[in-house]
The first five atom37 places (N, CA, C, CB, O) and aatype in JSON, in Angstrom:
{
  "aatype": [12, 14, 14, 12, 11, 0, 19, 10, 5, 10, 15, 9, 8, 6, 6, 1, 9, 1, 11, 11, 0, 13, 19, 16, 19, 15, 1, 18, 14, 7, 19, 0, 15, 9, 15, 10, 3, 3, 11, 16, 7, 11, 12, 16, 9, 19, 7, 6, 19, 3, 19, 15, 0, 9, 19, 12, 11, 10, 1, 11, 10, 4, 2, 16, 6, 9, 19, 15, 19, 6, 19, 19, 11, 14, 14, 6, 11, 11, 0, 6, 14, 6, 11, 11, 14, 6, 0, 11, 14, 0, 6, 11, 14, 6, 19, 19, 0, 17, 14, 9, 14, 12, 2, 18, 8, 5, 18, 5, 18, 2, 14, 0, 18, 0, 2, 15, 18, 18, 5, 14, 5, 7, 2, 15, 1, 13, 19, 7, 3, 6, 14, 7, 4, 19, 9, 12],
  "atom_mask": [
    [1, 1, 1, 1, 1],
    [1, 1, 1, 1, 1],
    [1, 1, 1, 1, 1],
    [1, 1, 1, 1, 1],
    [1, 1, 1, 1, 1],
    [1, 1, 1, 1, 1],
    [1, 1, 1, 1, 1],
    [1, 1, 1, 1, 1],
    [1, 1, 1, 1, 1],
    [1, 1, 1, 1, 1],
    [1, 1, 1, 1, 1],
    [1, 1, 1, 1, 1],
    [1, 1, 1, 1, 1],
    [1, 1, 1, 1, 1],
    [1, 1, 1, 1, 1],
    [1, 1, 1, 1, 1],
    [1, 1, 1, 1, 1],
    [1, 1, 1, 1, 1],
    [1, 1, 1, 1, 1],
    [1, 1, 1, 1, 1],
    [1, 1, 1, 1, 1],
    [1, 1, 1, 1, 1],
    [1, 1, 1, 1, 1],
    [1, 1, 1, 1, 1],
    [1, 1, 1, 1, 1],
    [1, 1, 1, 1, 1],
    [1, 1, 1, 1, 1],
    [1, 1, 1, 1, 1],
    [1, 1, 1, 1, 1],
    [1, 1, 1, 0, 1],
    [1, 1, 1, 1, 1],
    [1, 1, 1, 1, 1],
    [1, 1, 1, 1, 1],
    [1, 1, 1, 1, 1],
    [1, 1, 1, 1, 1],
    [1, 1, 1, 1, 1],
    [1, 1, 1, 1, 1],
    [1, 1, 1, 1, 1],
    [1, 1, 1, 1, 1],
    [1, 1, 1, 1, 1],
    [1, 1, 1, 0, 1],
    [1, 1, 1, 1, 1],
    [1, 1, 1, 1, 1],
    [1, 1, 1, 1, 1],
    [1, 1, 1, 1, 1],
    [1, 1, 1, 1, 1],
    [1, 1, 1, 0, 1],
    [1, 1, 1, 1, 1],
    [1, 1, 1, 1, 1],
    [1, 1, 1, 1, 1],
    [1, 1, 1, 1, 1],
    [1, 1, 1, 1, 1],
    [1, 1, 1, 1, 1],
    [1, 1, 1, 1, 1],
    [1, 1, 1, 1, 1],
    [1, 1, 1, 1, 1],
    [1, 1, 1, 1, 1],
    [1, 1, 1, 1, 1],
    [1, 1, 1, 1, 1],
    [1, 1, 1, 1, 1],
    [1, 1, 1, 1, 1],
    [1, 1, 1, 1, 1],
    [1, 1, 1, 1, 1],
    [1, 1, 1, 1, 1],
    [1, 1, 1, 1, 1],
    [1, 1, 1, 1, 1],
    [1, 1, 1, 1, 1],
    [1, 1, 1, 1, 1],
    [1, 1, 1, 1, 1],
    [1, 1, 1, 1, 1],
    [1, 1, 1, 1, 1],
    [1, 1, 1, 1, 1],
    [1, 1, 1, 1, 1],
    [1, 1, 1, 1, 1],
    [1, 1, 1, 1, 1],
    [1, 1, 1, 1, 1],
    [1, 1, 1, 1, 1],
    [1, 1, 1, 1, 1],
    [1, 1, 1, 1, 1],
    [1, 1, 1, 1, 1],
    [1, 1, 1, 1, 1],
    [1, 1, 1, 1, 1],
    [1, 1, 1, 1, 1],
    [1, 1, 1, 1, 1],
    [1, 1, 1, 1, 1],
    [1, 1, 1, 1, 1],
    [1, 1, 1, 1, 1],
    [1, 1, 1, 1, 1],
    [1, 1, 1, 1, 1],
    [1, 1, 1, 1, 1],
    [1, 1, 1, 1, 1],
    [1, 1, 1, 1, 1],
    [1, 1, 1, 1, 1],
    [1, 1, 1, 1, 1],
    [1, 1, 1, 1, 1],
    [1, 1, 1, 1, 1],
    [1, 1, 1, 1, 1],
    [1, 1, 1, 1, 1],
    [1, 1, 1, 1, 1],
    [1, 1, 1, 1, 1],
    [1, 1, 1, 1, 1],
    [1, 1, 1, 1, 1],
    [1, 1, 1, 1, 1],
    [1, 1, 1, 1, 1],
    [1, 1, 1, 1, 1],
    [1, 1, 1, 1, 1],
    [1, 1, 1, 1, 1],
    [1, 1, 1, 1, 1],
    [1, 1, 1, 1, 1],
    [1, 1, 1, 1, 1],
    [1, 1, 1, 1, 1],
    [1, 1, 1, 1, 1],
    [1, 1, 1, 1, 1],
    [1, 1, 1, 1, 1],
    [1, 1, 1, 1, 1],
    [1, 1, 1, 1, 1],
    [1, 1, 1, 1, 1],
    [1, 1, 1, 1, 1],
    [1, 1, 1, 1, 1],
    [1, 1, 1, 1, 1],
    [1, 1, 1, 1, 1],
    [1, 1, 1, 0, 1],
    [1, 1, 1, 1, 1],
    [1, 1, 1, 1, 1],
    [1, 1, 1, 1, 1],
    [1, 1, 1, 1, 1],
    [1, 1, 1, 1, 1],
    [1, 1, 1, 0, 1],
    [1, 1, 1, 1, 1],
    [1, 1, 1, 1, 1],
    [1, 1, 1, 1, 1],
    [1, 1, 1, 0, 1],
    [1, 1, 1, 1, 1],
    [1, 1, 1, 1, 1],
    [1, 1, 1, 1, 1],
    [1, 1, 1, 1, 1]
  ],
  "atom_positions": [
    [[-27.47, -0.44, 41.15], [-26.51, -0.04, 42.25], [-25.74, 1.08, 41.64], [-25.52, -1.26, 42.75], [-25.26, 1.01, 40.51]],
    [[-25.62, 2.18, 42.48], [-24.89, 3.36, 41.85], [-23.36, 3.12, 42.35], [-25.55, 4.95, 42.36], [-23.07, 2.46, 43.34]],
    [[-22.53, 3.72, 41.55], [-21.08, 3.51, 41.97], [-20.75, 4.22, 43.42], [-20.09, 4.14, 40.78], [-21.16, 5.32, 43.78]],
    [[-19.98, 3.39, 44.1], [-19.72, 3.86, 45.42], [-18.17, 3.98, 45.67], [-20.38, 2.9, 46.45], [-17.36, 3.39, 44.96]],
    [[-17.84, 4.77, 46.69], [-16.44, 4.94, 47.07], [-16.37, 4.52, 48.54], [-15.92, 6.45, 46.84], [-16.92, 5.27, 49.35]],
    [[-15.79, 3.45, 48.98], [-15.66, 2.86, 50.2], [-14.33, 2.9, 50.88], [-16.05, 1.59, 50.07], [-13.39, 2.36, 50.31]],
    [[-14.15, 3.45, 51.99], [-12.73, 3.44, 52.62], [-12.91, 2.42, 53.86], [-12.2, 5.08, 53.16], [-13.83, 2.44, 54.68]],
    [[-11.87, 1.53, 53.8], [-11.85, 0.48, 54.81], [-10.48, 0.65, 55.5], [-12.04, -1.01, 54.17], [-9.44, 0.98, 54.94]],
    [[-10.67, 0.35, 56.92], [-9.26, 0.35, 57.62], [-9.01, -1.1, 57.85], [-9.19, 1.22, 59.07], [-9.82, -1.83, 58.41]],
    [[-7.7, -1.53, 57.35], [-7.2, -2.77, 57.49], [-6.04, -2.88, 58.55], [-6.8, -3.21, 56.19], [-5.26, -1.93, 58.65]],
    [[-5.91, -3.93, 59.28], [-4.78, -4.06, 60.06], [-3.8, -5.24, 59.33], [-5.25, -4.42, 61.59], [-3.85, -6.44, 59.57]],
    [[-2.98, -4.63, 58.46], [-2.01, -5.51, 57.71], [-0.59, -5.37, 58.32], [-1.96, -5.12, 56.15], [0.01, -4.31, 58.48]],
    [[-0.13, -6.66, 58.65], [1.17, -6.71, 59.26], [2.29, -7.44, 58.42], [1.02, -7.38, 60.58], [3.49, -7.45, 58.7]],
    [[1.65, -8.06, 57.31], [2.69, -8.78, 56.48], [2.39, -8.4, 55.07], [2.67, -10.38, 56.68], [1.29, -7.9, 54.79]],
    [[3.36, -8.62, 54.09], [3.17, -8.47, 52.82], [2.22, -9.5, 52.07], [4.42, -8.45, 52.31], [1.42, -9.17, 51.19]],
    [[2.41, -10.77, 52.53], [1.46, -11.86, 52.12], [-0.04, -11.51, 52.21], [1.7, -13.06, 52.98], [-0.88, -11.78, 51.35]],
    [[-0.26, -10.89, 53.39], [-1.73, -10.62, 53.78], [-2.14, -9.35, 52.8], [-1.9, -10.24, 55.55], [-3.29, -9.23, 52.38]],
    [[-1.21, -8.52, 52.53], [-1.61, -7.34, 51.68], [-1.93, -7.75, 50.3], [-0.52, -6.29, 51.64], [-2.85, -7.18, 49.71]],
    [[-1.22, -8.72, 49.7], [-1.38, -9.18, 48.48], [-2.74, -10.0, 48.37], [-0.16, -9.95, 48.14], [-3.42, -9.96, 47.35]],
    [[-3.08, -10.72, 49.44], [-4.23, -11.48, 49.52], [-5.51, -10.57, 49.44], [-4.18, -12.29, 50.78], [-6.52, -10.8, 48.77]],
    [[-5.26, -9.5, 50.27], [-6.28, -8.57, 50.32], [-6.71, -7.9, 48.93], [-5.86, -7.56, 51.26], [-7.88, -7.73, 48.6]],
    [[-5.65, -7.56, 48.21], [-5.71, -7.0, 46.9], [-6.41, -8.03, 45.93], [-4.27, -6.64, 46.41], [-7.35, -7.68, 45.22]],
    [[-5.9, -9.31, 45.95], [-6.48, -10.26, 45.13], [-7.95, -10.65, 45.49], [-5.63, -11.42, 45.16], [-8.72, -11.08, 44.63]],
    [[-8.27, -10.48, 46.69], [-9.72, -10.7, 47.16], [-10.63, -9.69, 46.59], [-9.84, -10.63, 48.7], [-11.64, -9.97, 45.94]],
    [[-10.19, -8.43, 46.9], [-11.1, -7.42, 46.46], [-11.18, -7.34, 44.87], [-10.66, -6.07, 47.06], [-12.25, -7.03, 44.33]],
    [[-10.06, -7.62, 44.13], [-10.1, -7.3, 42.77], [-10.82, -8.47, 42.16], [-8.69, -7.04, 42.17], [-11.17, -8.28, 40.99]],
    [[-11.1, -9.52, 42.63], [-11.94, -10.61, 42.04], [-13.56, -10.39, 42.16], [-11.55, -11.97, 42.77], [-14.33, -11.14, 41.56]],
    [[-14.0, -9.39, 42.9], [-15.44, -8.96, 42.96], [-15.78, -8.34, 41.71], [-15.75, -7.99, 44.11], [-14.95, -7.6, 41.18]],
    [[-17.05, -8.57, 41.1], [-17.26, -7.93, 39.96], [-17.86, -6.47, 40.28], [-18.14, -8.79, 39.1], [-18.65, -6.21, 41.19]],
    [[-17.37, -5.65, 39.4], [-17.91, -4.23, 39.44], [-16.99, -3.38, 40.13], [0.0, 0.0, 0.0], [-17.32, -2.23, 40.41]],
    [[-15.78, -3.88, 40.46], [-14.57, -3.0, 41.18], [-14.08, -2.31, 40.1], [-13.31, -3.84, 41.94], [-13.75, -2.95, 39.11]],
    [[-13.95, -0.81, 40.12], [-13.34, 0.03, 39.17], [-11.9, 0.23, 39.58], [-14.09, 1.34, 39.04], [-11.02, 0.07, 38.73]],
    [[-11.6, 0.57, 40.82], [-10.14, 0.86, 41.23], [-10.04, 0.46, 42.7], [-9.7, 2.48, 41.03], [-11.04, 0.45, 43.43]],
    [[-8.87, 0.13, 43.09], [-8.39, -0.18, 44.43], [-7.14, 0.52, 44.74], [-8.18, -1.63, 44.61], [-6.26, 0.58, 43.89]],
    [[-6.99, 1.09, 46.0], [-5.87, 1.8, 46.28], [-5.61, 1.39, 47.93], [-6.13, 3.47, 45.92], [-6.51, 1.09, 48.72]],
    [[-4.36, 1.43, 48.21], [-4.07, 1.0, 49.61], [-3.04, 1.85, 50.11], [-3.64, -0.47, 49.73], [-2.03, 1.9, 49.41]],
    [[-3.04, 2.58, 51.2], [-2.23, 3.31, 51.83], [-1.5, 2.51, 52.99], [-2.95, 4.45, 52.25], [-2.07, 2.2, 54.04]],
    [[-0.26, 2.23, 52.7], [0.56, 1.31, 53.46], [0.91, 1.96, 54.87], [1.87, 0.96, 52.65], [1.09, 1.24, 55.85]],
    [[0.99, 3.23, 54.93], [1.18, 3.76, 56.39], [0.11, 3.91, 57.17], [1.74, 4.97, 56.46], [0.25, 3.68, 58.37]],
    [[-1.19, 4.32, 56.63], [-2.29, 4.3, 57.66], [-3.09, 3.02, 57.42], [-3.24, 5.61, 57.55], [-4.04, 2.8, 58.17]],
    [[-2.79, 2.17, 56.48], [-3.59, 0.87, 56.42], [-5.02, 1.09, 55.82], [0.0, 0.0, 0.0], [-5.86, 0.23, 56.07]],
    [[-5.34, 2.1, 55.11], [-6.72, 2.35, 54.62], [-6.71, 1.97, 53.25], [-7.19, 3.81, 54.79], [-5.78, 2.27, 52.49]],
    [[-7.68, 1.34, 52.91], [-8.02, 0.72, 51.41], [-9.21, 1.43, 50.98], [-8.34, -0.99, 51.37], [-10.26, 1.46, 51.63]],
    [[-8.99, 2.07, 49.77], [-10.23, 2.71, 49.04], [-10.63, 1.85, 47.84], [-9.9, 4.24, 48.51], [-9.82, 1.4, 47.03]],
    [[-11.93, 1.68, 47.81], [-12.43, 0.79, 46.86], [-13.55, 1.64, 46.01], [-13.02, -0.54, 47.6], [-14.49, 2.17, 46.59]],
    [[-13.38, 1.71, 44.74], [-14.3, 2.43, 43.84], [-15.04, 1.55, 42.96], [-13.6, 3.41, 43.03], [-14.35, 0.72, 42.37]],
    [[-16.23, 1.55, 42.75], [-17.09, 0.85, 41.86], [-18.48, 0.35, 42.29], [0.0, 0.0, 0.0], [-18.87, 0.63, 43.43]],
    [[-19.12, -0.26, 41.59], [-20.55, -0.73, 41.8], [-20.38, -2.07, 42.58], [-21.42, -0.94, 40.34], [-20.54, -3.11, 41.94]],
    [[-20.06, -2.13, 43.88], [-19.96, -3.34, 44.7], [-20.73, -3.45, 45.86], [-18.73, -3.54, 45.07], [-21.37, -2.45, 46.2]],
    [[-20.78, -4.45, 46.53], [-21.46, -4.67, 47.78], [-20.42, -4.46, 48.75], [-22.13, -6.05, 47.92], [-19.57, -5.35, 48.84]],
    [[-20.33, -3.5, 49.45], [-19.22, -3.13, 50.56], [-19.33, -4.25, 51.72], [-19.5, -1.48, 51.28], [-18.33, -4.78, 52.2]],
    [[-20.46, -4.52, 52.05], [-20.56, -5.38, 53.42], [-20.02, -6.87, 52.87], [-22.38, -5.47, 54.13], [-19.39, -7.57, 53.66]],
    [[-20.24, -7.27, 51.69], [-19.8, -8.5, 51.23], [-18.33, -8.67, 51.18], [-20.33, -8.73, 49.98], [-17.77, -9.73, 51.47]],
    [[-17.65, -7.49, 50.75], [-16.29, -7.39, 50.68], [-15.55, -7.25, 52.2], [-16.0, -6.18, 49.73], [-14.51, -7.85, 52.49]],
    [[-16.17, -6.47, 53.0], [-15.77, -6.55, 54.32], [-15.82, -7.92, 55.01], [-16.54, -5.67, 55.02], [-14.85, -8.26, 55.68]],
    [[-16.96, -8.77, 54.87], [-16.97, -10.11, 55.34], [-15.88, -10.93, 54.93], [-18.11, -10.72, 54.98], [-15.32, -11.67, 55.74]],
    [[-15.51, -10.83, 53.62], [-14.5, -11.61, 53.05], [-13.03, -11.18, 53.65], [-14.59, -11.44, 51.5], [-12.21, -12.0, 54.07]],
    [[-12.85, -9.83, 53.62], [-11.57, -9.38, 54.13], [-11.39, -9.59, 55.65], [-11.39, -7.93, 53.8], [-10.28, -9.61, 56.18]],
    [[-12.57, -9.76, 56.35], [-12.26, -10.06, 58.02], [-11.69, -11.43, 58.06], [-13.7, -10.04, 59.1], [-11.13, -11.75, 59.1]],
    [[-11.77, -12.36, 57.0], [-11.22, -13.78, 57.13], [-9.58, -13.62, 57.02], [-11.88, -14.83, 55.85], [-8.83, -14.5, 57.42]],
    [[-9.14, -12.44, 56.46], [-7.73, -12.22, 56.41], [-7.05, -11.43, 57.49], [-7.46, -11.62, 55.23], [-5.96, -11.76, 57.95]],
    [[-7.75, -10.32, 57.89], [-7.37, -9.37, 58.74], [-8.42, -8.64, 59.4], [-6.59, -8.56, 58.14], [-9.57, -8.73, 58.98]],
    [[-8.08, -7.85, 60.5], [-9.17, -7.09, 61.18], [-9.54, -5.95, 60.2], [-8.7, -6.51, 62.66], [-8.68, -5.18, 59.78]],
    [[-10.78, -5.85, 59.87], [-11.49, -4.95, 58.86], [-12.44, -4.19, 59.4], [-12.12, -5.63, 57.82], [-13.3, -4.71, 60.11]],
    [[-12.43, -2.83, 59.15], [-13.56, -1.85, 59.59], [-13.96, -1.06, 58.54], [-13.18, -0.94, 60.7], [-13.11, -0.8, 57.69]],
    [[-15.21, -0.57, 58.39], [-15.57, 0.42, 57.46], [-15.51, 1.86, 57.99], [-16.89, 0.12, 56.98], [-16.21, 2.24, 58.92]],
    [[-14.68, 2.59, 57.37], [-14.47, 3.9, 57.76], [-15.62, 4.91, 57.11], [-13.0, 4.29, 57.33], [-16.2, 5.73, 57.83]],
    [[-15.9, 4.81, 55.77], [-16.83, 5.56, 55.26], [-17.17, 4.96, 53.89], [-16.4, 6.95, 55.25], [-16.39, 4.28, 53.22]],
    [[-18.61, 5.34, 53.49], [-19.03, 4.92, 52.25], [-19.86, 5.96, 51.65], [-19.71, 3.66, 52.31], [-20.86, 6.44, 52.2]],
    [[-19.33, 6.36, 50.27], [-20.08, 7.47, 49.71], [-20.62, 7.13, 48.31], [-19.19, 8.71, 49.65], [-20.03, 6.25, 47.68]],
    [[-21.67, 7.73, 47.78], [-21.99, 7.41, 46.47], [-21.25, 8.45, 45.64], [-23.52, 7.39, 46.23], [-21.2, 9.64, 45.95]],
    [[-20.65, 7.89, 44.51], [-19.9, 8.67, 43.61], [-20.72, 9.22, 42.45], [-18.8, 7.88, 43.12], [-21.3, 8.43, 41.7]],
    [[-20.8, 10.45, 42.26], [-21.66, 11.0, 41.21], [-20.67, 11.16, 40.01], [-22.39, 12.45, 41.66], [-19.5, 11.53, 40.11]],
    [[-21.34, 10.8, 38.81], [-20.4, 11.18, 37.62], [-20.34, 12.55, 37.27], [-20.78, 10.5, 36.39], [-21.25, 13.34, 37.51]],
    [[-19.06, 12.89, 36.59], [-18.9, 14.26, 36.55], [-19.88, 14.8, 35.38], [-17.35, 14.61, 36.31], [-20.2, 14.16, 34.38]],
    [[-20.27, 15.99, 35.69], [-21.3, 16.59, 34.82], [-20.52, 17.0, 33.45], [-22.04, 17.94, 35.58], [-19.4, 17.5, 33.5]],
    [[-21.12, 16.78, 32.38], [-20.75, 17.13, 31.04], [-21.12, 18.51, 30.53], [-21.31, 16.17, 30.17], [-22.3, 18.86, 30.55]],
    [[-20.27, 19.24, 30.12], [-20.55, 20.63, 29.64], [-21.27, 20.45, 28.3], [-19.2, 21.53, 29.49], [-21.0, 19.59, 27.46]],
    [[-22.19, 21.37, 28.21], [-22.89, 21.36, 26.87], [-21.97, 22.03, 25.8], [-24.31, 22.14, 26.95], [-21.51, 23.17, 25.83]],
    [[-21.82, 21.06, 24.87], [-21.02, 21.69, 23.68], [-21.79, 22.4, 22.62], [-20.25, 20.65, 22.97], [-22.89, 21.96, 22.29]],
    [[-21.27, 23.51, 22.03], [-22.06, 24.19, 21.07], [-22.39, 23.32, 19.87], [-21.36, 25.42, 20.65], [-21.53, 22.58, 19.39]],
    [[-23.64, 23.38, 19.36], [-24.04, 22.56, 18.34], [-23.44, 23.2, 16.9], [-25.66, 22.44, 18.4], [-23.37, 24.36, 16.48]],
    [[-23.07, 21.99, 16.39], [-22.42, 22.2, 15.05], [-23.32, 21.94, 13.99], [-21.22, 21.35, 14.85], [-24.18, 21.05, 14.01]],
    [[-23.08, 22.81, 12.97], [-23.95, 22.82, 11.85], [-23.65, 21.49, 10.94], [-23.74, 24.21, 11.04], [-22.48, 21.23, 10.65]],
    [[-24.68, 20.68, 10.53], [-24.29, 19.49, 9.66], [-23.73, 19.98, 8.29], [-25.56, 18.51, 9.4], [-24.26, 20.85, 7.59]],
    [[-22.52, 19.25, 7.99], [-21.9, 19.57, 6.57], [-22.91, 19.06, 5.45], [-20.39, 18.79, 6.37], [-23.74, 18.17, 5.65]],
    [[-22.73, 19.69, 4.31], [-23.44, 19.2, 3.14], [-22.79, 17.92, 2.76], [-23.42, 20.2, 1.97], [-21.59, 17.96, 2.49]],
    [[-23.38, 16.88, 2.71], [-22.79, 15.54, 2.13], [-22.99, 15.41, 0.68], [-23.44, 14.28, 2.8], [-24.05, 15.69, 0.13]],
    [[-21.79, 14.92, -0.01], [-21.91, 14.68, -1.34], [-22.93, 13.49, -1.69], [-20.55, 14.42, -1.84], [-23.31, 12.71, -0.83]],
    [[-23.3, 13.43, -2.87], [-24.2, 12.32, -3.26], [-23.59, 10.87, -3.01], [-24.56, 12.47, -4.78], [-22.44, 10.58, -3.34]],
    [[-24.31, 10.16, -2.52], [-23.68, 8.86, -2.15], [-23.65, 7.85, -3.35], [-24.46, 8.23, -0.96], [-24.58, 7.71, -4.13]],
    [[-22.57, 7.2, -3.4], [-22.38, 6.19, -4.59], [-23.14, 4.85, -4.31], [-20.76, 5.85, -4.81], [-23.34, 4.47, -3.16]],
    [[-23.52, 4.19, -5.3], [-24.3, 2.95, -4.97], [-23.08, 1.95, -4.67], [-25.39, 2.41, -6.27], [-21.96, 2.06, -5.17]],
    [[-23.51, 0.92, -3.74], [-22.33, -0.02, -3.25], [-22.16, -0.88, -4.36], [-22.6, -0.89, -1.86], [-23.1, -1.27, -5.06]],
    [[-20.82, -1.24, -4.53], [-20.43, -2.11, -5.61], [-20.25, -3.54, -5.02], [-19.11, -1.59, -6.31], [-19.71, -3.57, -3.91]],
    [[-20.59, -4.63, -5.52], [-20.3, -5.94, -5.17], [-19.28, -6.66, -6.12], [-21.56, -6.66, -5.12], [-19.49, -6.83, -7.31]],
    [[-18.29, -7.0, -5.54], [-17.31, -7.47, -6.4], [-17.52, -9.04, -6.97], [-16.01, -7.33, -5.62], [-17.07, -9.46, -8.03]],
    [[-18.2, -9.67, -6.13], [-18.55, -11.2, -6.56], [-19.98, -11.15, -6.4], [-17.84, -12.49, -5.59], [-20.42, -11.2, -5.25]],
    [[-20.79, -11.07, -7.39], [-22.29, -11.27, -7.22], [-22.6, -12.65, -6.76], [-23.05, -11.0, -8.54], [-22.01, -13.61, -7.25]],
    [[-23.65, -12.8, -5.7], [-24.02, -14.06, -5.34], [-25.23, -14.38, -5.87], [-24.04, -14.24, -4.04], [-26.13, -13.56, -5.74]],
    [[-25.48, -15.61, -6.56], [-26.69, -15.98, -7.14], [-27.8, -16.04, -6.22], [-26.56, -17.18, -7.77], [-27.61, -16.19, -5.02]],
    [[-29.05, -15.91, -6.79], [-30.12, -15.9, -5.86], [-30.34, -17.27, -5.0], [-31.38, -15.56, -6.66], [-30.67, -17.29, -3.81]],
    [[-30.11, -18.36, -5.76], [-30.39, -19.72, -4.98], [-28.96, -20.37, -4.42], [-31.18, -20.89, -6.09], [-28.78, -21.59, -4.35]],
    [[-28.03, -19.46, -4.04], [-26.96, -19.83, -3.32], [-27.17, -20.22, -1.84], [-26.07, -18.83, -3.42], [-27.8, -19.47, -1.09]],
    [[-26.64, -21.39, -1.42], [-26.82, -21.7, -0.09], [-25.46, -22.18, 0.5], [-27.92, -22.73, 0.05], [-24.79, -22.96, -0.18]],
    [[-25.02, -21.79, 1.66], [-23.67, -22.1, 2.13], [-23.27, -23.64, 2.01], [-23.55, -21.66, 3.6], [-22.14, -24.04, 1.72]],
    [[-24.21, -24.31, 2.23], [-23.85, -25.9, 2.23], [-24.66, -26.56, 1.03], [-24.31, -26.71, 3.76], [-25.3, -27.6, 1.18]],
    [[-24.58, -25.84, -0.18], [-25.21, -26.37, -1.34], [-24.51, -27.64, -1.7], [-25.19, -25.38, -2.49], [-23.33, -27.83, -1.4]],
    [[-25.25, -28.54, -2.35], [-24.72, -29.97, -2.93], [-24.0, -29.53, -4.09], [-25.92, -31.13, -3.35], [-24.51, -28.76, -4.91]],
    [[-22.61, -30.09, -4.23], [-21.86, -29.74, -5.43], [-21.7, -31.16, -6.11], [-20.38, -28.97, -5.09], [-21.11, -32.02, -5.46]],
    [[-22.15, -31.45, -7.31], [-21.96, -32.79, -7.86], [-20.6, -33.09, -8.09], [-22.68, -32.98, -9.07], [-20.43, -34.29, -8.31]],
    [[-19.65, -32.45, -8.12], [-18.29, -32.66, -8.36], [-17.81, -33.63, -7.28], [-17.5, -31.33, -8.37], [-16.96, -34.47, -7.57]],
    [[-18.37, -33.54, -5.95], [-17.82, -34.23, -4.91], [-18.26, -35.63, -4.98], [-18.14, -33.62, -3.65], [-17.6, -36.49, -4.4]],
    [[-19.45, -35.99, -5.7], [-19.98, -37.27, -5.82], [-18.87, -38.16, -6.69], [-21.46, -37.17, -6.53], [-18.81, -39.38, -6.54]],
    [[-18.14, -37.56, -7.44], [-17.42, -38.31, -8.44], [-16.04, -38.58, -7.91], [-17.36, -37.55, -9.79], [-15.24, -39.15, -8.66]],
    [[-15.64, -38.23, -6.65], [-14.31, -38.36, -6.04], [-14.13, -40.0, -5.91], [-14.23, -37.51, -4.51], [-15.08, -40.77, -5.79]],
    [[-12.98, -40.32, -5.94], [-12.59, -41.68, -5.88], [-11.58, -41.78, -4.76], [-12.03, -42.19, -7.23], [-10.51, -41.19, -4.92]],
    [[-11.81, -42.48, -3.59], [-10.83, -42.74, -2.49], [-10.04, -43.94, -2.79], [-11.52, -42.91, -1.15], [-10.61, -44.94, -3.21]],
    [[-8.73, -43.91, -2.59], [-7.92, -45.03, -2.83], [-8.16, -45.93, -1.64], [-6.42, -44.64, -3.03], [-8.33, -45.51, -0.5]],
    [[-8.15, -47.38, -2.02], [-8.29, -48.39, -1.0], [-7.27, -48.12, 0.19], [-8.06, -49.83, -1.64], [-6.19, -47.6, -0.1]],
    [[-7.54, -48.41, 1.4], [-6.42, -48.32, 2.46], [-6.59, -49.7, 3.09], [-6.58, -47.0, 3.6], [-7.46, -50.5, 2.77]],
    [[-5.55, -49.91, 4.12], [-5.68, -51.03, 4.76], [-4.83, -52.04, 4.08], [0.0, 0.0, 0.0], [-3.82, -51.67, 3.49]],
    [[-5.16, -53.3, 4.12], [-4.45, -54.48, 3.48], [-4.63, -54.49, 2.16], [-4.87, -55.75, 3.97], [-5.55, -55.23, 1.81]],
    [[-3.96, -53.84, 1.12], [-4.32, -54.03, -0.23], [-3.11, -54.83, -0.9], [-4.62, -52.61, -0.94], [-2.03, -54.87, -0.31]],
    [[-3.27, -55.38, -1.93], [-2.39, -56.28, -2.62], [-2.39, -56.16, -4.01], [-2.68, -57.57, -2.33], [-3.5, -56.2, -4.55]],
    [[-1.25, -56.01, -4.84], [-1.17, -55.95, -6.17], [-0.26, -57.2, -6.75], [-0.62, -54.57, -6.52], [0.91, -57.37, -6.43]],
    [[-0.92, -57.98, -7.57], [-0.08, -59.2, -8.16], [0.08, -58.72, -9.64], [-0.9, -60.81, -8.04], [-0.85, -58.38, -10.37]],
    [[1.31, -58.75, -9.93], [1.73, -58.35, -11.45], [1.59, -59.72, -12.2], [0.0, 0.0, 0.0], [1.12, -60.73, -11.68]],
    [[2.06, -59.62, -13.53], [2.0, -60.73, -14.38], [3.15, -61.71, -14.16], [1.97, -60.27, -15.77], [3.04, -62.87, -14.57]],
    [[4.32, -61.28, -13.51], [5.37, -62.21, -13.27], [4.93, -63.01, -11.96], [6.8, -61.45, -13.11], [4.44, -62.45, -10.99]],
    [[5.15, -64.32, -12.03], [4.71, -65.15, -10.89], [5.39, -64.84, -9.56], [4.93, -66.58, -11.22], [4.73, -65.08, -8.55]],
    [[6.75, -64.3, -9.41], [7.26, -64.11, -8.22], [7.33, -62.77, -7.74], [0.0, 0.0, 0.0], [8.11, -62.42, -6.85]],
    [[6.43, -61.93, -8.39], [6.42, -60.42, -7.94], [5.17, -60.14, -7.22], [6.54, -59.4, -9.17], [4.12, -60.13, -7.87]],
    [[5.15, -59.9, -6.01], [4.08, -59.48, -5.16], [4.48, -58.2, -4.27], [3.66, -60.7, -4.26], [5.46, -58.13, -3.51]],
    [[3.59, -57.26, -4.5], [3.96, -55.97, -3.84], [2.84, -55.85, -2.67], [3.95, -54.61, -4.95], [1.65, -56.1, -2.83]],
    [[3.44, -55.43, -1.53], [2.33, -55.43, -0.24], [2.65, -53.99, 0.32], [2.62, -56.81, 1.13], [2.04, -53.56, 1.3]]
  ]
}
């Protein structure tokens, strides 16, 4: 769908309805810009949108009519003079600070993890040599 410029005539009598109209239109995907003239009540919408769907949604808030719908053409780009490519110096080979071994894998098994010892948790008891000493 080409970008379009739609001008809608809204009958807005309250600030609350004006805000709701802005929020309603801004939620549609493809809207590039929104402007509203408070004196005339005309809302201008620019973007790749379905104008009829926006009008149906705005008619739930206030009286809405389509004034005009135009297809917006992108501005033409002027041809720039071609620049001559500059001579590039010889490229240096890429230097790797930490070489990675050929058999390296991200989740590779490390035997150091197998020797780790976890301390017992929960209800553990230590009884010393003295008969009256119990640490819990």
